[in-house]
C-alpha positions as CSV (number, residue, x, y, z in Angstrom):
1,M,137.0,115.5,149.7
2,A,137.4,117.9,146.9
3,K,141.0,116.6,146.4
4,K,139.7,113.0,146.1
5,I,137.1,114.1,143.5
6,I,139.7,115.9,141.4
7,L,142.1,113.0,141.6
8,F,139.4,110.5,140.6
9,A,138.4,112.7,137.6
10,A,142.1,113.0,136.5
11,I,142.4,109.2,136.6
12,L,139.3,108.8,134.4
13,L,140.6,111.3,131.9
14,L,144.0,109.5,131.7
15,T,142.3,106.1,131.4
16,G,140.1,107.4,128.6
17,A,143.0,108.9,126.8
18,C,145.0,105.7,127.0
19,S,142.2,103.5,125.8
20,K,141.6,105.7,122.7
21,D,145.3,105.6,121.9
22,D,145.3,101.8,122.2
23,D,142.2,101.2,120.0
24,P,143.1,99.5,116.7
25,I,142.9,101.6,113.5
26,Y,140.9,100.1,110.7
27,Y,141.8,101.0,107.1
28,P,139.4,100.3,104.3
29,Q,140.6,97.5,102.0
30,P,140.0,97.6,98.3
31,A,137.6,94.9,96.9
32,V,139.5,91.9,95.6
33,K,138.8,91.1,92.0
34,L,139.0,87.4,91.3
35,D,139.6,85.7,88.0
36,E,136.6,83.9,86.4
37,K,137.4,80.7,84.4
38,P,134.0,79.4,83.6
39,L,134.6,76.6,81.0
40,V,134.0,73.5,83.2
41,K,130.9,75.0,84.9
42,F,129.6,76.2,81.6
43,V,129.7,72.7,80.0
44,Y,128.2,71.1,83.1
45,N,125.4,73.6,83.5
46,L,124.3,73.3,79.9
47,G,122.7,70.1,81.1
48,F,123.4,67.9,78.1
49,D,123.0,64.2,79.0
50,T,125.5,62.8,76.4
51,N,129.1,63.6,76.0
52,Y,131.6,61.7,73.8
53,R,134.8,62.1,71.8
54,Y,134.4,63.2,68.2
55,T,136.9,63.2,65.3
56,T,136.7,66.4,63.2
57,H,139.4,68.4,61.4
58,F,141.2,71.7,61.6
59,G,139.2,74.3,59.7
60,V,136.0,73.7,61.6
61,H,135.7,76.2,64.4
62,W,133.4,75.4,67.3
63,G,132.4,77.6,70.2
64,Y,129.7,80.0,71.5
65,A,128.5,83.6,71.7
66,F,128.7,85.3,75.0
67,R,128.2,88.7,76.7
68,P,130.0,90.0,79.8
69,T,127.8,91.8,82.3
70,A,130.7,93.9,83.5
71,N,133.7,95.6,81.9
72,G,136.8,93.4,82.2
73,K,139.7,91.8,80.5
74,I,140.5,88.4,79.2
75,S,144.1,87.4,80.2
76,A,144.2,83.8,79.1
77,L,142.5,81.3,76.7
78,T,141.6,77.8,77.8
79,V,141.0,74.6,75.8
80,R,140.1,71.0,76.6
81,I,140.7,68.6,73.8
82,A,139.8,64.9,73.5
83,T,143.0,63.5,72.1
84,V,146.5,65.0,72.0
85,E,148.6,63.8,69.0
86,G,151.9,65.3,70.2
87,T,152.8,66.6,66.7
88,G,152.8,70.3,67.4
89,K,149.8,72.6,67.0
90,D,146.7,71.0,68.7
91,A,144.3,73.9,68.8
92,I,143.5,77.2,67.2
93,V,141.4,79.6,69.4
94,R,139.8,82.7,68.0
95,L,138.0,85.6,69.7
96,W,135.6,87.7,67.7
97,D,133.7,91.0,68.2
98,K,130.3,89.7,67.1
99,T,128.9,93.2,66.2
100,T,131.8,94.4,64.1
101,G,133.0,91.0,62.8
102,E,136.6,91.9,63.9
103,M,138.8,89.0,64.9
104,L,140.4,90.1,68.2
105,I,142.9,87.2,68.4
106,S,143.8,84.0,66.7
107,Q,146.1,81.8,68.9
108,D,147.8,78.5,68.0
109,I,148.1,76.3,71.1
110,D,150.3,73.3,71.6
111,V,148.7,71.0,74.2
112,P,151.1,68.7,76.2
113,E,150.1,65.1,76.3
114,E,149.5,65.2,80.1
115,Y,146.7,67.7,79.4
116,E,144.6,65.3,77.2
117,S,141.0,65.7,78.4
118,R,142.1,68.4,80.9
119,E,141.7,72.1,80.7
120,L,144.9,73.9,79.6
121,E,145.3,77.7,80.2
122,T,147.4,79.8,77.8
123,P,148.2,83.4,78.9
124,I,147.7,86.2,76.3
125,A,148.1,89.9,76.2
126,P,145.0,91.2,78.0
127,I,142.0,92.0,75.8
128,E,139.4,94.4,77.1
129,L,135.7,93.4,77.0
130,I,132.8,95.8,77.3
131,A,129.8,95.1,79.4
132,G,126.7,94.3,77.3
133,H,128.7,93.8,74.1
134,E,128.5,90.4,72.4
135,Y,131.6,88.3,71.5
136,I,132.3,84.9,70.0
137,I,135.0,82.4,71.0
138,T,135.9,79.3,69.0
139,G,138.3,76.5,69.0
140,S,139.5,74.3,66.1
141,Y,140.9,70.8,66.8
142,N,141.1,67.4,65.2
143,Y,139.5,65.7,68.3
144,I,136.7,67.4,70.3
145,F,134.1,66.7,72.9
146,H,130.6,66.6,71.6
147,H,127.8,67.5,74.1
148,F,124.1,67.0,73.3
149,N,120.8,65.5,74.6
150,Q,119.6,62.1,73.3
151,D,116.2,63.6,72.5
152,N,117.8,66.5,70.6
153,S,116.3,69.0,73.0
154,A,118.0,72.3,73.7
155,G,120.6,72.9,76.3
156,N,120.2,75.5,79.1
157,Y,120.8,78.6,76.9
158,P,120.9,81.4,77.7
159,L,123.1,80.6,80.8
160,T,124.6,83.1,83.2
161,L,127.7,82.2,85.3
162,G,129.4,84.9,87.3
163,S,129.9,87.9,85.0
164,I,129.2,86.1,81.7
165,D,126.0,85.4,79.8
166,F,126.4,82.4,77.5
167,L,124.0,82.9,74.6
168,N,124.2,80.0,72.1
169,S,126.6,77.6,70.4
170,V,128.2,78.4,67.1
171,F,130.4,76.8,64.4
172,I,131.8,77.4,61.0
173,D,133.7,75.3,58.5
174,G,136.2,78.0,57.2
175,D,137.9,81.2,58.4
176,G,135.1,83.7,58.7
177,I,133.2,84.7,61.8
178,P,130.8,81.9,62.8
179,A,127.2,82.5,61.7
180,N,125.5,79.2,62.6
181,P,123.9,79.6,66.0
182,G,122.3,76.7,67.8
183,T,121.2,75.5,71.2
184,T,120.9,71.7,70.8
185,S,124.6,70.8,71.1
186,Y,127.9,72.2,72.1
187,N,131.3,71.2,70.8
188,G,134.9,72.3,71.3
189,D,135.4,73.0,75.0
190,V,137.0,76.4,74.6
191,G,137.1,79.2,77.2
192,F,138.9,82.1,78.8
193,V,140.0,83.7,82.0
194,F,138.1,86.9,82.7
195,R,138.6,89.5,85.4
196,K,136.2,92.5,86.1
197,T,137.9,95.9,85.9
198,E,135.0,98.0,87.3
């Protein structure tokens, strides 16, 4: 009887040891940081009821002020223009530090004809953005999309999408930092690709 008990105990120990060896090992995986490209959602969520093509000229810069809610980097600029002329430079995109007035980048963009009315992404050397800090991005084109409400009421500013707070529309006719904030229209369809680094 004692031999049977000892044998049974030995079998249990061996079974337990084998099952522990066979258990899968789980390693913690780093959190995946995804790119945020908010232009299309931004325009849609502003809630303007009227959108049409508008002829303007290079030298007028249209865009918006925004504030990231997390530290991150911009790795690309995006534009959506109403008409592509196919004669070379179709857009100028600028990014500004709103507090210091420093221009962080000015990028000429050639838009292929097949991207007329579609969002085009242009990679750039990464630019770091600081959480809680305000920036301005603008685009200058000959042909833009004009978004507004028929009753001239404001859009849904301020607007938060993902890691970005969109504060107000801006424009300037000239080369300085835009200083004409507004909420009753948005022009230009300019954006960026942002990825959190924290």
